[in-house]
N, C-alpha and C positions, 0 to 999 in steps of 0.2 A: 432576627429574622434571617433566613437563608432560602436559597434556592437551588434547582439544579443546575443553573449556569456557573455556580461557583459563588454568585454574591453572597456576602455575609455582612450583617450589620450589628451593632451592640445598640442598647436602648439608646445611649448618648448619640450615635452617629445616626440613629434611626430619626431622632428628633432634629437633629441638624440638617439632615437630607431633606426631610419635610419642610422645614422652614426655607431652606433655599428654593424648593420647588414652588412654595407658595409665593415667594417674592417673585420669582420668575413668571409663575401664572398670573399675578396680580397686574404685570406689566402686559401681558399677552392676551388675556381674556376680555371679552365684551361686558356689558352690565348683566346679561341675562343670568338668572338664578341657576338653572339647572346646565349641568355640563355632562356631556357623554364620555364613556370611557369604553374602549374596545381593546381590552387588553387580557390575556389569560394571567392566572394567578402566579406572580413572580414578585420579587422585592420592589422593583420599578412600579408596578401596578399598585401595591399596597401603599407605596410612598406617595403615589399621584391621589389616592384615595384620602389620605391622612391631609395631605396638603390643601384639597378642595374644602375639606371639613375646616380648617383652620381660617381658611379665607371667608367662610359663611356661605360657600356654595353648597350645592345639593349634587353630589356624584351619582351618577345614574350609569351603572353597569350594564352594557349592552350584550345581548347573547351573540357572540360570534359563530355559534352553531347553527343560528336560525337563518331562515333566508332573507334577502335583501328587503322585500317588503314588509317582514315583520320588524326589522330594524328601523326601516325609515318611518313605520307607523309609530313607534316609540319614540323616535326623534320629534316627529311631529305633535305628538300628544304632548310632551314636555316643553316644547318650543325651543329646543337645542339648537343652538346656531355652531357650536364648536364641540369637536370630539376628540380626545386624546386617544392616540393609538400608535402604532409602528407599521412601517412598511412590510415588515415580516409578516404581521398578523394579517394585513390585506392580501397579500400574497398567497399566503397559506389557505386562507378560507374564501378567497376570489371574492372579497365584499369591496364596497364603495359606499360608505355611508353618505346620504345627503346632507352634508353638513361640511363647514370648513375643518379640515383635517390639520390637528397639531401633533407633530411626531415628537416623541420623548426624546429621540435622538438629538433633534434639532434643539430642543429646550436645553439640554444638557450642554450642547456646545455654545449655547449662549451664555452661560453662567460666567461672571467675571468675577475678579478678586474681591470686588465690593460685596457681592452676592454672597459669597463663601465667608468674607470676614464678618459680616452683618450676621448670617446664619449661626456662626460659631459664636460670636458674642452674645446673641440672644438666647441659644442653646446651653452654653456653659455658664453665663454671668448674670442674665437677666432675671430677677425676682417674677415671681407669677402675676403682679400687679402690672409690670411693663409689659409682660407678654399679652396680657388681656387688652392693653390699650394698643398694641400694634397689629393687633389680628380681629378682623371683622368678626370670625367664628366664635371668638371667646368673649370678645366685648359685649355683644348682645346675646347672652346664653339664655336660652329658653328651651327647656326640656320638651315641651310640645311642638317644638319646630320640626320641620320635616329634616330626617337625617339622610334619606335615600328614597328612590322610588325603584322597585325591582318589577320587572314585567313578567308576568304569567299569562298563560293562554286560557281562554275561556273554553267552553265545549264546542264553539264554532271554530276555534282556532285565532280569534281575534285577540290581540294583546290588551291586557288591562295592567295598569300601572297600580301596585300596591305601595301605598303611602306608608312608610315606617317613621316614626318620630324617634327623636335621642331617648326618650322615655322608654318606647317599646324595646330598643336595644339594649340600652343599659340594664332595664328590668330583667331581659331574658339572659344577658351576661351573668348577672347575680343569681339568677333562678338556677342556671346550669351548675354554676359553681357551687352552690349551696346543694344541690341534689346529688350531683355525681360525685363532688369532693374531689375536685381537681387536686393533683399532686402539686406541692410546692415547687418542684422542678419538671412540671409537666412541659413535653415536647410534641407538638401536635402536627401531624401530615397535613398540610394545606392542599388538597388535589380538589377540592371541591371550588368551582369557579365563583368570582364574586358577583355574577349576575344570579345567582343563587342565595337567597338569604341566609342559608346556613354559612356559605362561603363568605359573605360579608360580615355576618355577626360574630361569628367563632373564628373564622380565618384571619380577620384583622383586628376587630376591637376588642375580642376577649383577651387576645394576645397582649394587646398594648395596655388594656386597662388593668389586667391581673398580673402582668409581669411573667408571662409565660414565653415560651420559644416556639416557633413555627418555621417548618421548612416546606417550601412550595415546589409543585412541578405542575406544568400546564395541562398534562395529558394524564388522567387517571387510568387509562387502558394500558399504558407501558409498565407492564408489571415487573419486568427486570429492573427497570430505573427506580421503582418504587420501592423493590427490595433493597437495593443498593443504597438508597436514602435511608430507609429505615435502620439498617445496619449502620451507616456512617455517623447518622446524627441520634441514633439510640432513641428513636421515636417511641412515645409511652402512649399516645392516643392517636388512633387511626379511625376516622368517622367516613364511611362510605357507603355503598350499595351491596347486597350478597353478590351481584353478577361481578363487581369488582373483585369483592374477596375470593370468590371460586378461582378467578383468573390467578390471582396471587398466590394461592395454594398450589396451583398447577404448575406455575412458571417459576416460583422463589423456593429458595432455601429456607426452610421453617427456621433456622438459626438466624437469619436475618431479622426476624421478630422477637428476638429473646428479650428486648426491653419493653415489649407492647405490655400495657396493663389495662387500658380502655380501649375495646373493640366494639365500636357502636355503628349498629348497622340499620338502614332504614330505606324508604321509598319503595319497598318492594317486600314481600313476604319472606321471611327468613325460613327456608325449609329444614326440617330436622335433620335431614340427611347430611346438609352443609354445616349445621351446628356441631353435628357429631364429627365430622372430619377436622372442624376447626378445633374442637376440643382433643381430638387424638394427635394432631400434628403440632399445634402451637401450645397446648397444654392449658388454653384459657377459654374462659366462656365468651360467646359471643352476646351482646346484649342489644335488643331491639328497641328502637325509638320511633317516636311520632312526631310530625311538626308539619306546617305548611307555611308557605311565604306569608300568608296574612297574618300569621301569628310569630313572625318574627325570629325564627321560626319554631322553637321548641316549644312542644306541649307535655310531652312525658317520654321517660327512657326507664328500661330497667338498668338496675345498679348491681355493684358487686357486693355490697354491705347490706345488712339488715336496715329494715326501715320500722320506724315506730308509727302504728295507725293512729287514728284520732281517739280511739277507745284505749289507747295505752299499750296493745298488744305489739309485740315485736315479730315481723315475719321476714323471711327471705326476701331481698329487694330484686330478685331476677325470677320471674315467673314465665316459664317457656308458654309460647303460643300468644303471650300479650305484647303490648308494646309499653308496658311498665304503668307506673303510677304518675300522676301529674306533678310537674315540677312547683316548688312551692309559690303559692300566691294565685295558683290556678283552679278555677272551677270547671268540672267536666261533668255533663248530664246527658242523656238522651231524650229526645223528643219524638212524637209521632210526624213523620215526614208529610202527611198530609194536614193535621190539624195544627201542629206545632205544640201540642199540649205535653206537658212533662210526663214521662214515663217511670215506673218504679226502677229502682237499681236493680240491674239484672235483665231488664227487657231490651230487645234489639230496637234500635231506633236510630235516628240521625243524630250523630254526634255533635254536640254544640258546647263552645268554649268561652270562658269570660276570664278576663285577667290583665294585667298591665302591659302584656305583649300583645294585645290585639290590636291590629292596624288601626290607623286613622281614618282609612276608606280607600275607594278606588279614586285614582286622579281623575277629577273632571267628570265623575259618574255617580252623582247622587242617587239615582234611582238604581242602579246596580248595587251601590253600597247598601241600600235599604233593604234589599232582597236577602243579604246575608247576615246583616248587623243590625240586630233589634234588641234593644235595652241593654247594650253592652255585649250581648252574647253573639259570637260568630258561629255561622253555620257551614260546617266543615265540607258537606257533601259526602261524608263517609257514614256507612251504616255500622253500627257495633253496640256494644255494650259496657258497662261498668261493674264488675264483680263486686262482691260484698265487701273485698278488702280494698277496692278503689283502683284494682287494674284494669287498664282498657284494653278489650278486645276488638279489633277491627274485622269485620266480617264481609264487607262489599263496598261498592261505590256507586253511587247513583248516577254521576254524571257520565256521559259516554266517552270514556277514554280507555287507552290500553297503555300499560306502563312497560315500557322496553329499555332493559338496562336501568331501570330507575327513572327513566325520563317519561314524562307525561306527553302522550301523543294523542290528539284529539281525532277522534272518527271523523269529523266533520271535515276537517283540513284534509285527511287523507282521502276522503270521498271526492272532495273538489279538485284533488290533483290528478286523479284517475281519468285519462282521456276517454271520452263518450263516442 
């Protein structure tokens, strides 16, 4: 993993740094299960997430672009007492979380030679059985244990904690790998924050579980930096929003994206004119995908290669105007929004999803969970249909949201903020 500050680690170095960080955190953290993180996507942020998981803690990445009230609500809901962050983050976003603040810079300064020697010995020499015995997160392995809580906003702007298990995340990793056919030497641009489920699942865990490379940058809007990173690290996969990509086309030299193979865009509709510009300037097809926090997050994505349907037919895997076919192991259907009755394929209705990536539920909200999760089917709140070949078409959204640059903005929260 690398980042725009110049930090760069091999897999061996990543393991050793994570072990050393875990040892330091074990001496520092209290007994609380949930630990907050307020850090943009960087190498240190990824190391901190891995270290907490090794300790058996639940990392909760807080949205540093949200207001103080939403952050404190997430802290209160999880019972977080300590937050890992940096003075630079607090100064830049003018935040002060209501918790004990642990600065990564201070933790690094506390590392002594014993910590470094122990981490190096464990990382280089210790067999897996010894590692399991030394780390709570490996000793009590449970696929259905909580891996993270990611907060999303409801239509009223009240944040809900989406509980994702290790099974959810590992399943989605393998689903994406099988469906997209990731390259053996895939290099992923990590610009999506870890408080988004895509940034967490793909930006951290897909990389370390499947042996890929990632290069992080904390601000996806800095087009020139993004272009330089793609050129320097020969990025092969870029996942973002059409808004981001439009900016990159306008401000970057197309040659900087010459290594790009997978360009996956989501969170807002890909307009035909942008797809046409991408094709003309970069010589590749933009692929639309679909997902949401509650689904770990990937549900479907268009792909570059042909796909084989259930009836044995082979069709092109990228169908314009759709968000692709579901990743393996995922069932998608439409139901009547009022009655919940199943609709025939091709009829517009509420899109519901079932599969191993469906969340465990909303944190401490059984009634809210029951409203969207029935018999294993998650109700997405999106309207659309599944065409005869299984491709999903999104047509509308029931909830009162606007999407600005791919970010969900609840109308209720906007209305509440307007002085009367």
